[in-house]
Backbone as a chain_set.jsonl record, in Angstrom:
{"seq": "MNEKNDTRSKIMHVALKLFSEQGYYSTTTKQIAMEAGVNEVTIFRHFKSKENLFQETTQNYVKEIHIDEIIKGLQENDFYENVRILCGKILELYFVNMKLYKVQMKLADGETQFVKLQLSREFQKELTDYFKELKEKDEIKGNPDLMAVTLVNSLLGAFTIYVLTENTFSDIPIEEMVDEHAKQFAAYYGK", "coords": {"N": [[161.742, -25.916, 111.692], [160.047, -25.214, 114.665], [160.773, -24.097, 118.081], [159.064, -25.391, 119.911], [158.32, -27.722, 118.518], [160.884, -28.813, 118.232], [161.465, -29.395, 120.924], [159.454, -31.266, 121.53], [160.164, -33.308, 119.704], [162.71, -33.974, 120.642], [162.093, -34.942, 123.21], [160.493, -37.17, 122.495], [162.355, -38.699, 121.074], [164.246, -39.356, 123.072], [162.509, -40.688, 124.81], [161.765, -42.935, 123.255], [164.232, -44.23, 123.084], [164.744, -44.827, 125.837], [162.413, -46.299, 126.525], [162.772, -48.503, 124.837], [165.098, -49.604, 125.857], [164.59, -50.043, 128.609], [161.945, -50.711, 128.925], [158.398, -49.99, 129.066], [157.189, -49.68, 131.644], [159.315, -49.484, 133.465], [160.554, -47.172, 132.777], [160.645, -43.833, 133.679], [158.918, -40.675, 133.662], [160.443, -38.737, 134.768], [163.083, -39.659, 134.343], [163.13, -39.508, 131.55], [162.803, -36.759, 131.175], [165.153, -35.785, 132.433], [167.197, -36.875, 130.78], [166.497, -35.735, 128.358], [166.916, -33.14, 128.874], [165.003, -31.376, 129.826], [162.367, -29.948, 131.836], [160.331, -31.992, 133.933], [157.668, -31.226, 133.988], [157.366, -30.083, 131.517], [157.149, -32.268, 129.835], [154.602, -33.21, 130.518], [153.132, -30.998, 129.799], [153.373, -31.038, 127.054], [152.486, -33.637, 126.366], [150.549, -34.58, 128.132], [150.278, -37.129, 129.514], [152.188, -40.042, 130.528], [151.413, -42.301, 129.112], [150.212, -41.156, 126.807], [152.509, -39.965, 125.747], [153.981, -42.255, 125.153], [152.275, -43.493, 123.236], [152.194, -41.536, 121.191], [154.892, -41.357, 120.581], [155.481, -43.958, 119.635], [153.8, -44.044, 117.394], [154.83, -41.908, 115.925], [157.443, -42.686, 115.346], [157.274, -44.984, 113.851], [158.469, -46.546, 111.108], [157.397, -46.749, 107.99], [156.908, -49.114, 105.412], [155.801, -49.069, 102.287], [153.887, -51.427, 101.503], [151.847, -51.919, 99.717], [152.632, -50.58, 97.407], [154.935, -51.988, 96.814], [153.899, -54.517, 96.272], [152.484, -53.978, 93.92], [154.549, -53.814, 92.105], [155.342, -56.427, 91.801], [154.282, -58.078, 89.871], [155.635, -58.932, 87.572], [157.407, -60.935, 88.225], [158.235, -64.401, 89.109], [156.475, -66.625, 91.403], [158.132, -67.522, 93.56], [160.207, -65.593, 93.477], [158.731, -63.286, 94.009], [157.828, -63.865, 96.633], [160.286, -63.967, 97.921], [161.126, -61.3, 97.658], [159.072, -60.044, 99.125], [159.499, -61.213, 101.667], [162.009, -60.149, 102.237], [161.336, -57.423, 102.406], [159.552, -57.438, 104.558], [161.279, -58.257, 106.605], [163.056, -56.102, 106.495], [161.339, -54.067, 107.356], [160.941, -54.901, 110.02], [163.582, -54.667, 111.042], [164.104, -51.914, 110.679], [162.31, -50.882, 112.455], [163.18, -51.786, 114.93], [163.664, -50.785, 117.553], [161.091, -50.032, 118.409], [159.873, -52.501, 118.317], [161.269, -53.821, 120.339], [160.354, -52.355, 122.51], [157.638, -53.079, 122.482], [157.874, -55.795, 123.041], [158.439, -55.708, 125.693], [156.147, -54.992, 127.008], [153.462, -55.632, 129.283], [151.633, -58.749, 129.391], [148.8, -58.54, 129.614], [148.248, -56.039, 128.67], [146.135, -53.712, 127.367], [145.703, -51.168, 126.41], [147.654, -50.493, 124.649], [148.584, -50.813, 121.301], [149.704, -53.668, 120.052], [152.249, -54.833, 117.909], [151.306, -53.677, 115.513], [152.384, -53.097, 113.06], [152.934, -55.6, 111.919], [150.347, -56.549, 111.627], [149.226, -54.839, 109.71], [150.844, -55.389, 107.515], [150.203, -58.055, 107.181], [147.491, -57.909, 106.389], [147.695, -56.648, 103.861], [149.214, -58.606, 102.538], [147.418, -60.756, 102.596], [145.384, -59.81, 100.884], [146.868, -59.676, 98.503], [147.559, -62.402, 98.158], [144.985, -63.412, 97.825], [144.3, -62.344, 95.343], [146.121, -63.738, 93.72], [145.191, -66.313, 94.144], [142.634, -66.182, 92.993], [143.422, -65.997, 90.352], [144.322, -68.481, 90.021], [146.993, -69.106, 90.558], [148.242, -69.92, 92.819], [148.099, -72.285, 95.543], [146.206, -72.937, 98.464], [145.05, -71.343, 101.501], [144.552, -67.945, 101.454], [144.45, -66.204, 103.739], [145.599, -67.788, 105.769], [148.081, -68.24, 104.612], [149.209, -65.636, 104.606], [149.324, -65.09, 107.374], [151.014, -67.163, 108.2], [153.396, -66.554, 106.811], [154.105, -63.976, 107.829], [154.244, -64.555, 110.603], [156.27, -66.507, 110.764], [158.527, -65.125, 109.879], [158.571, -63.096, 111.766], [159.053, -64.631, 114.015], [161.677, -65.597, 113.474], [162.997, -63.15, 113.451], [162.534, -62.333, 116.087], [163.989, -64.239, 117.552], [166.508, -63.531, 116.628], [166.719, -60.933, 117.741], [166.404, -61.418, 120.534], [168.573, -63.09, 121.099], [170.656, -61.574, 120.418], [171.782, -61.942, 117.905], [173.294, -64.289, 118.202], [172.419, -66.856, 118.025], [172.719, -68.468, 115.775], [175.178, -69.077, 113.234], [174.396, -68.64, 110.716], [173.536, -66.207, 108.398], [170.783, -63.967, 108.848], [169.464, -63.136, 106.559], [169.973, -65.204, 104.774], [168.548, -67.258, 105.987], [165.983, -66.243, 105.683], [165.77, -66.26, 102.913], [165.819, -69.03, 102.454], [163.462, -69.708, 103.746], [161.633, -68.4, 102.086], [161.957, -69.917, 99.737], [160.973, -72.429, 100.592], [158.334, -71.74, 101.3], [157.309, -70.809, 98.848], [157.59, -73.131, 97.318], [155.785, -74.814, 98.602], [153.269, -73.48, 98.435], [153.066, -72.527, 95.837], [152.115, -73.001, 92.352]], "CA": [[161.042, -26.479, 112.84], [160.098, -24.254, 115.758], [161.307, -24.593, 119.354], [158.097, -26.322, 120.504], [158.481, -28.989, 117.812], [162.199, -29.335, 118.6], [161.347, -29.96, 122.265], [158.644, -32.493, 121.408], [160.973, -34.318, 119.01], [163.783, -34.392, 121.549], [161.461, -35.765, 124.249], [160.093, -38.447, 121.904], [163.568, -39.444, 120.742], [164.76, -39.896, 124.339], [161.513, -41.646, 125.308], [161.901, -44.159, 122.471], [165.482, -44.868, 123.516], [164.584, -45.384, 127.179], [161.382, -47.343, 126.491], [163.312, -49.709, 124.202], [166.133, -50.162, 126.726], [164.117, -50.393, 129.954], [160.531, -51.064, 128.918], [157.469, -48.894, 129.37], [156.921, -49.502, 133.075], [160.528, -49.115, 134.196], [160.979, -45.834, 132.363], [159.844, -42.787, 134.311], [158.948, -39.373, 132.978], [161.577, -38.002, 135.358], [164.269, -40.087, 133.597], [163.04, -38.951, 130.195], [163.051, -35.318, 131.284], [166.581, -35.557, 132.721], [168.021, -37.172, 129.604], [166.136, -34.801, 127.284], [167.32, -31.797, 129.284], [163.819, -30.537, 130.031], [161.673, -30.132, 133.103], [159.297, -33.029, 133.83], [156.401, -30.545, 133.699], [157.351, -29.869, 130.072], [156.634, -33.501, 129.225], [153.147, -33.254, 130.711], [152.538, -29.897, 129.037], [153.343, -31.46, 125.645], [151.861, -34.939, 126.116], [149.486, -34.801, 129.136], [150.516, -38.312, 130.34], [153.225, -40.956, 130.037], [150.765, -43.148, 128.111], [150.116, -40.37, 125.565], [153.869, -39.84, 125.235], [154.313, -43.554, 124.561], [151.479, -43.684, 122.016], [152.626, -40.604, 120.149], [156.252, -41.727, 120.203], [155.468, -45.149, 118.789], [153.19, -43.684, 116.111], [155.712, -40.982, 115.225], [158.687, -43.312, 114.917], [157.062, -46.143, 112.985], [158.955, -46.347, 109.749], [156.535, -47.58, 107.168], [157.305, -49.544, 104.081], [154.505, -49.116, 101.604], [153.776, -52.759, 100.927], [150.939, -51.886, 98.565], [153.439, -50.177, 96.248], [155.845, -53.101, 96.53], [153.094, -55.579, 95.66], [152.173, -53.574, 92.538], [155.723, -54.088, 91.275], [155.682, -57.851, 91.823], [153.566, -58.833, 88.849], [156.519, -59.44, 86.518], [158.252, -62.001, 88.743], [157.569, -65.654, 89.46], [155.981, -66.644, 92.779], [159.263, -67.574, 94.496], [160.887, -64.292, 93.492], [157.833, -62.357, 94.712], [157.871, -64.186, 98.061], [161.613, -63.556, 98.387], [161.088, -59.835, 97.782], [158.191, -59.722, 100.258], [160.194, -61.589, 102.909], [163.05, -59.138, 102.459], [160.707, -56.166, 102.825], [159.038, -57.631, 105.922], [162.451, -58.233, 107.48], [163.523, -54.709, 106.517], [160.404, -53.351, 108.217], [161.241, -55.253, 111.406], [164.861, -54.087, 111.45], [163.974, -50.463, 110.743], [161.501, -50.569, 113.637], [163.642, -52.667, 116.003], [163.468, -50.185, 118.878], [159.674, -50.14, 118.758], [159.607, -53.908, 118.566], [161.791, -54.119, 121.677], [159.414, -51.755, 123.467], [156.43, -53.898, 122.517], [158.19, -57.064, 123.691], [158.549, -55.486, 127.132], [154.847, -54.661, 127.584], [152.821, -56.725, 130.02], [150.752, -59.57, 128.572], [147.419, -58.084, 129.647], [148.188, -54.629, 128.299], [145.135, -53.547, 126.316], [145.643, -49.817, 125.854], [148.693, -50.336, 123.647], [148.39, -51.66, 120.129], [150.927, -54.439, 119.859], [152.585, -55.392, 116.595], [150.43, -53.131, 114.486], [153.072, -53.189, 111.772], [152.723, -56.944, 111.38], [148.932, -56.692, 111.24], [149.009, -54.123, 108.453], [151.524, -56.165, 106.487], [149.405, -59.277, 107.005], [146.29, -57.573, 105.612], [148.113, -56.428, 102.468], [149.604, -59.902, 101.98], [146.193, -61.537, 102.388], [144.757, -59.3, 99.653], [147.721, -60.088, 97.394], [147.394, -63.843, 97.971], [143.63, -63.63, 97.295], [144.376, -62.076, 93.901], [146.811, -64.862, 93.093], [144.29, -67.475, 94.247], [141.602, -65.986, 91.977], [144.056, -66.26, 89.053], [144.734, -69.883, 90.086], [148.451, -69.152, 90.517], [148.718, -70.509, 94.07], [147.171, -73.154, 96.256], [146.232, -72.622, 99.885], [144.166, -70.312, 102.035], [145.294, -66.681, 101.49], [144.582, -65.699, 105.111], [146.57, -68.642, 106.444], [149.382, -67.988, 103.993], [149.719, -64.354, 105.094], [149.667, -65.245, 108.797], [152.182, -68.044, 108.278], [154.577, -65.827, 106.34], [154.456, -62.929, 108.787], [154.624, -65.148, 111.883], [157.561, -67.194, 110.694], [159.573, -64.107, 109.805], [158.616, -62.438, 113.069], [159.724, -65.571, 114.916], [163.116, -65.55, 113.18], [163.486, -61.847, 113.897], [162.501, -62.324, 117.553], [165.164, -64.995, 118.009], [167.66, -62.677, 116.308], [166.768, -59.841, 118.725], [166.585, -61.934, 121.898], [169.897, -63.695, 121.272], [171.622, -60.597, 119.892], [172.359, -62.584, 116.731], [174.258, -65.332, 118.568], [171.728, -68.142, 117.952], [173.25, -69.246, 114.664], [176.135, -68.37, 112.375], [173.76, -68.421, 109.414], [172.972, -64.854, 108.321], [169.316, -63.958, 108.851], [169.014, -63.002, 105.173], [170.029, -66.542, 104.182], [167.413, -67.994, 106.547], [164.778, -65.702, 105.06], [165.737, -66.771, 101.541], [165.422, -70.442, 102.542], [162.038, -69.717, 104.082], [160.904, -68.012, 100.871], [161.981, -71.077, 98.838], [160.056, -73.445, 101.116], [156.979, -71.192, 101.219], [156.92, -70.793, 97.432], [157.46, -74.525, 96.871], [154.59, -75.399, 99.2], [152.02, -72.824, 98.017], [153.045, -72.195, 94.41], [151.618, -74.031, 91.405]], "C": [[161.152, -25.481, 113.989], [160.546, -24.928, 117.05], [160.377, -25.606, 120.014], [158.224, -27.703, 119.857], [159.827, -29.638, 118.11], [162.141, -30.023, 119.956], [160.564, -31.262, 122.227], [159.467, -33.62, 120.782], [162.068, -34.859, 119.923], [163.229, -35.312, 122.642], [161.098, -37.129, 123.687], [161.304, -39.31, 121.559], [164.151, -40.109, 121.991], [163.806, -40.952, 124.884], [161.635, -42.973, 124.567], [163.144, -44.932, 122.907], [165.292, -45.544, 124.866], [163.525, -46.482, 127.227], [161.952, -48.633, 125.896], [164.376, -50.37, 125.063], [165.56, -50.733, 128.02], [162.692, -50.924, 129.986], [159.691, -49.873, 129.341], [157.374, -48.629, 130.865], [158.142, -49.032, 133.858], [161.029, -47.718, 133.854], [160.051, -44.8, 132.993], [159.925, -41.5, 133.495], [160.086, -38.52, 133.529], [162.877, -38.361, 134.633], [164.283, -39.472, 132.191], [163.377, -37.47, 130.222], [164.532, -35.034, 131.515], [167.429, -35.759, 131.471], [167.728, -36.223, 128.444], [166.54, -33.367, 127.618], [166.155, -30.836, 129.41], [163.262, -30.799, 131.425], [160.582, -31.186, 132.908], [157.928, -32.428, 133.494], [156.256, -30.312, 132.189], [156.801, -31.098, 129.342], [155.109, -33.525, 129.332], [152.444, -32.118, 129.967], [152.403, -30.302, 127.561], [152.481, -32.698, 125.408], [150.744, -35.329, 127.087], [149.739, -36.006, 130.046], [151.647, -39.143, 129.725], [152.643, -41.855, 128.941], [150.642, -42.423, 126.773], [151.486, -40.196, 124.925], [154.276, -41.131, 124.525], [153.58, -43.747, 123.231], [151.981, -42.792, 120.886], [154.034, -40.946, 119.66], [156.245, -42.929, 119.281], [154.847, -44.843, 117.425], [154.127, -42.816, 115.279], [156.939, -41.684, 114.64], [158.504, -44.569, 114.083], [157.536, -45.774, 111.587], [158.174, -47.306, 108.87], [157.213, -47.945, 105.857], [155.986, -49.758, 103.351], [154.377, -50.413, 100.81], [152.858, -52.775, 99.713], [151.694, -51.502, 97.296], [154.386, -51.294, 95.83], [155.092, -54.205, 95.8], [152.752, -55.236, 94.208], [153.33, -53.889, 91.596], [156.086, -55.562, 91.161], [155.163, -58.622, 90.623], [154.474, -59.475, 87.802], [157.325, -60.666, 86.949], [157.481, -63.294, 88.949], [157.249, -65.638, 90.967], [157.123, -66.678, 93.797], [159.941, -66.214, 94.607], [160.039, -63.253, 94.229], [157.864, -62.597, 96.219], [159.206, -63.752, 98.653], [161.67, -62.043, 98.595], [160.243, -59.431, 98.991], [158.854, -60.053, 101.593], [161.281, -60.571, 103.247], [162.475, -57.827, 102.962], [160.135, -56.276, 104.241], [160.196, -57.561, 106.908], [163.007, -56.817, 107.604], [162.641, -53.867, 107.446], [160.706, -53.627, 109.688], [162.547, -54.609, 111.875], [164.789, -52.572, 111.592], [163.228, -50.029, 112.005], [161.912, -51.384, 114.866], [163.406, -52.075, 117.389], [162.01, -50.284, 119.323], [159.3, -51.588, 119.056], [160.083, -54.298, 119.969], [160.876, -53.542, 122.756], [158.194, -52.652, 123.599], [156.679, -55.244, 123.199], [158.221, -56.92, 125.216], [157.238, -55.064, 127.784], [154.268, -55.881, 128.283], [151.835, -57.459, 129.121], [149.329, -59.027, 128.496], [147.228, -56.651, 129.216], [147.217, -54.444, 127.139], [145.13, -52.152, 125.707], [146.725, -49.563, 124.8], [148.425, -51.295, 122.504], [149.715, -52.365, 119.862], [151.039, -54.922, 118.422], [151.66, -54.934, 115.477], [151.073, -53.236, 113.102], [152.821, -54.544, 111.12], [151.289, -57.126, 110.911], [148.659, -56.017, 109.9], [149.651, -54.876, 107.29], [150.717, -57.411, 106.156], [148.172, -59.018, 106.144], [146.636, -57.391, 104.132], [148.505, -57.748, 101.795], [148.39, -60.767, 101.687], [145.509, -61.107, 101.093], [145.541, -59.743, 98.418], [147.536, -61.583, 97.101], [145.991, -64.18, 97.445], [143.602, -63.391, 95.784], [145.021, -63.243, 93.165], [145.94, -66.113, 93.087], [143.194, -67.384, 93.179], [142.134, -66.255, 90.571], [144.544, -67.707, 88.961], [146.256, -70.044, 89.958], [149.051, -69.769, 91.779], [147.664, -71.468, 94.607], [147.283, -72.792, 97.734], [145.268, -71.507, 100.229], [144.953, -69.003, 102.158], [145.479, -66.101, 102.903], [145.654, -66.468, 105.873], [147.975, -68.414, 105.899], [150.005, -66.701, 104.528], [150.167, -64.457, 106.554], [150.934, -66.076, 108.949], [153.454, -67.304, 107.889], [155.033, -64.791, 107.359], [154.95, -63.532, 110.104], [155.984, -65.819, 111.838], [158.712, -66.197, 110.621], [159.709, -63.36, 111.132], [159.299, -63.332, 114.099], [161.227, -65.557, 114.718], [163.72, -64.239, 113.672], [163.537, -61.771, 115.425], [163.698, -63.072, 118.123], [166.427, -64.189, 117.769], [167.818, -61.601, 117.379], [167.094, -60.37, 120.116], [167.967, -62.526, 122.138], [171.019, -62.776, 120.799], [172.468, -61.218, 118.776], [173.448, -63.605, 117.08], [173.651, -66.73, 118.473], [172.34, -69.052, 116.892], [174.246, -68.399, 113.884], [175.559, -68.077, 110.997], [173.179, -67.012, 109.391], [171.45, -64.906, 108.207], [168.764, -63.842, 107.432], [169.001, -64.36, 104.467], [168.87, -67.406, 104.692], [166.109, -67.55, 105.9], [164.661, -66.213, 103.625], [165.305, -68.236, 101.521], [163.935, -70.56, 102.853], [161.203, -69.384, 102.847], [160.853, -69.181, 99.889], [160.967, -72.126, 99.297], [158.601, -73.003, 100.98], [156.484, -71.259, 99.776], [156.73, -72.216, 96.903], [156.168, -75.142, 97.392], [153.296, -74.822, 98.618], [151.944, -72.517, 96.514], [152.525, -73.345, 93.554], [152.609, -74.219, 90.288]], "O": [[162.235, -24.959, 114.255], [160.682, -26.15, 117.119], [160.844, -26.575, 120.613], [158.235, -28.723, 120.546], [159.918, -30.86, 118.229], [162.698, -31.107, 120.129], [160.974, -32.253, 122.831], [159.464, -34.748, 121.275], [162.314, -36.065, 119.963], [163.83, -36.339, 122.958], [161.362, -38.147, 124.327], [161.269, -40.527, 121.74], [164.506, -41.287, 121.964], [164.245, -41.995, 125.367], [161.61, -44.031, 125.196], [163.097, -46.15, 123.076], [165.641, -46.713, 125.025], [163.719, -47.494, 127.901], [161.66, -49.726, 126.381], [164.54, -51.588, 125.002], [165.997, -51.789, 128.479], [162.278, -51.527, 130.977], [160.191, -48.892, 129.891], [157.469, -47.483, 131.302], [158.011, -48.264, 134.811], [161.848, -47.155, 134.58], [158.83, -44.879, 132.857], [160.873, -41.275, 132.744], [160.628, -37.673, 132.82], [163.685, -37.48, 134.338], [165.31, -38.986, 131.716], [164.144, -36.984, 129.39], [165.106, -34.153, 130.875], [168.273, -34.926, 131.14], [168.613, -35.938, 127.637], [166.512, -32.488, 126.757], [166.285, -29.641, 129.142], [163.648, -31.756, 132.096], [159.977, -31.263, 131.839], [157.127, -33.05, 132.797], [155.147, -30.341, 131.655], [156.078, -30.972, 128.354], [154.413, -33.821, 128.361], [151.294, -32.261, 129.554], [151.426, -29.943, 126.903], [151.819, -32.806, 124.376], [150.062, -36.329, 126.861], [149.447, -35.931, 131.239], [152.008, -38.966, 128.562], [153.316, -42.136, 127.95], [150.931, -43.0, 125.725], [151.617, -40.27, 123.703], [154.843, -41.098, 123.433], [154.187, -44.117, 122.226], [152.169, -43.251, 119.759], [154.329, -40.836, 118.47], [156.924, -42.928, 118.254], [155.328, -45.339, 116.406], [154.206, -42.976, 114.061], [157.416, -41.317, 113.566], [159.491, -45.164, 113.648], [157.059, -44.818, 110.977], [158.286, -48.524, 109.002], [157.984, -47.171, 105.289], [155.156, -50.559, 103.782], [154.709, -50.484, 99.626], [153.067, -53.556, 98.784], [151.421, -52.045, 96.225], [154.61, -51.518, 94.641], [155.592, -54.763, 94.823], [152.735, -56.125, 93.356], [153.114, -54.195, 90.423], [157.055, -55.904, 90.482], [155.598, -59.751, 90.399], [154.094, -60.482, 87.204], [157.872, -61.366, 86.097], [156.25, -63.304, 88.966], [157.695, -64.755, 91.699], [157.09, -65.947, 94.787], [160.216, -65.741, 95.709], [160.568, -62.437, 94.984], [157.919, -61.646, 96.998], [159.251, -63.227, 99.765], [162.204, -61.569, 99.598], [160.649, -58.581, 99.783], [158.78, -59.269, 102.539], [161.447, -60.185, 104.404], [163.052, -57.188, 103.841], [160.219, -55.332, 105.027], [160.104, -56.882, 107.931], [163.384, -56.387, 108.694], [163.142, -53.055, 108.223], [160.727, -52.708, 110.506], [162.612, -54.068, 112.979], [165.356, -52.01, 112.529], [163.478, -48.955, 112.551], [161.089, -51.644, 115.743], [162.992, -52.788, 118.303], [161.731, -50.586, 120.483], [158.498, -51.857, 119.951], [159.391, -55.014, 120.693], [160.654, -54.171, 123.79], [157.763, -52.953, 124.713], [155.788, -55.774, 123.863], [158.048, -57.901, 125.939], [157.207, -54.802, 128.986], [154.554, -57.02, 127.913], [151.269, -56.871, 128.2], [148.716, -59.05, 127.429], [146.14, -56.099, 129.384], [147.45, -54.962, 126.047], [144.613, -51.962, 124.606], [146.709, -48.528, 124.134], [148.08, -52.456, 122.723], [150.709, -51.739, 119.495], [150.064, -55.357, 117.809], [151.283, -55.717, 114.606], [150.386, -53.439, 112.101], [152.532, -54.628, 109.926], [151.045, -57.788, 109.903], [147.945, -56.561, 109.057], [149.066, -54.983, 106.212], [150.568, -57.775, 104.99], [147.846, -59.818, 105.267], [145.948, -57.919, 103.258], [148.173, -57.983, 100.633], [148.333, -61.435, 100.655], [145.102, -61.952, 100.296], [144.953, -60.136, 97.41], [147.376, -61.981, 95.948], [145.835, -65.143, 96.694], [142.964, -64.136, 95.04], [144.533, -63.682, 92.123], [145.957, -66.881, 92.125], [142.864, -68.382, 92.537], [141.385, -66.692, 89.697], [145.111, -68.111, 87.946], [146.742, -70.989, 89.335], [150.236, -70.103, 91.804], [146.507, -71.46, 94.186], [148.349, -72.384, 98.194], [144.742, -70.822, 99.352], [145.934, -68.956, 102.9], [146.542, -65.57, 103.222], [146.507, -65.878, 106.537], [148.944, -68.399, 106.658], [151.188, -66.675, 104.866], [151.239, -63.979, 106.923], [151.82, -65.733, 109.732], [154.475, -67.419, 108.567], [156.211, -64.736, 107.71], [155.951, -63.079, 110.66], [156.764, -65.707, 112.783], [159.757, -66.407, 111.237], [160.814, -63.034, 111.565], [160.037, -62.847, 114.955], [161.979, -65.509, 115.691], [164.814, -64.22, 114.236], [164.476, -61.209, 115.989], [164.344, -62.604, 119.06], [167.32, -64.165, 118.615], [168.923, -61.378, 117.874], [167.963, -59.829, 120.8], [168.48, -62.471, 123.256], [172.188, -63.162, 120.786], [173.685, -61.043, 118.715], [174.414, -63.763, 116.334], [174.321, -67.705, 118.814], [172.461, -70.26, 117.094], [174.169, -67.17, 113.875], [176.162, -67.353, 110.205], [172.404, -66.656, 110.279], [170.9, -65.787, 107.547], [167.705, -64.396, 107.135], [168.117, -64.632, 103.655], [168.285, -68.183, 103.938], [165.239, -68.37, 105.606], [163.568, -66.56, 103.176], [164.515, -68.639, 100.667], [163.238, -71.405, 102.293], [160.18, -70.021, 102.597], [159.816, -69.415, 99.268], [160.197, -72.648, 98.491], [157.739, -73.792, 100.594], [155.37, -71.712, 99.516], [155.811, -72.473, 96.126], [155.527, -75.918, 96.684], [152.348, -75.557, 98.34], [150.857, -72.273, 95.989], [152.501, -74.501, 93.978], [152.384, -75.034, 89.393]]}, "num_chains": 1, "name": "protein.A"}
């Protein structure tokens, strides 16, 4: 990696840390520059604006889980086991991207230039396609779109409570809650 890429990476790493701790609006490019050990002008030379820095940082640090590959491996399991695996992968995705999630939670409600919760949307689309396949094979009951939204939203809700309460809401491990959710979901929609 060359020096230019090292500088960009260092700036983005610090920006992600500060954005997740303080939010987008409270974090200044001056703070990022100080903590990254660069001149503020360097940030603008690399990214042109704070908004571009934010966009590139969030895109660069998104850790993807290739749900399409996971879904291909599900065919051998029963519906409950498949839902349990999917719930675990969704939760893993949220935990791996916790800093970005915290940043997104701190954006203003009317913020339109930032894509919020893109990870959940992509996961939802893949799940909808998977549930449509199962519906065509008459292996499940229910609306595939609604099923995908319900699954993603309920897990995101559990994860949000986990993040906001710093895991002090309940003594029940989040993995156990997710497993219970998978059982209920599979019992309701499975045939």
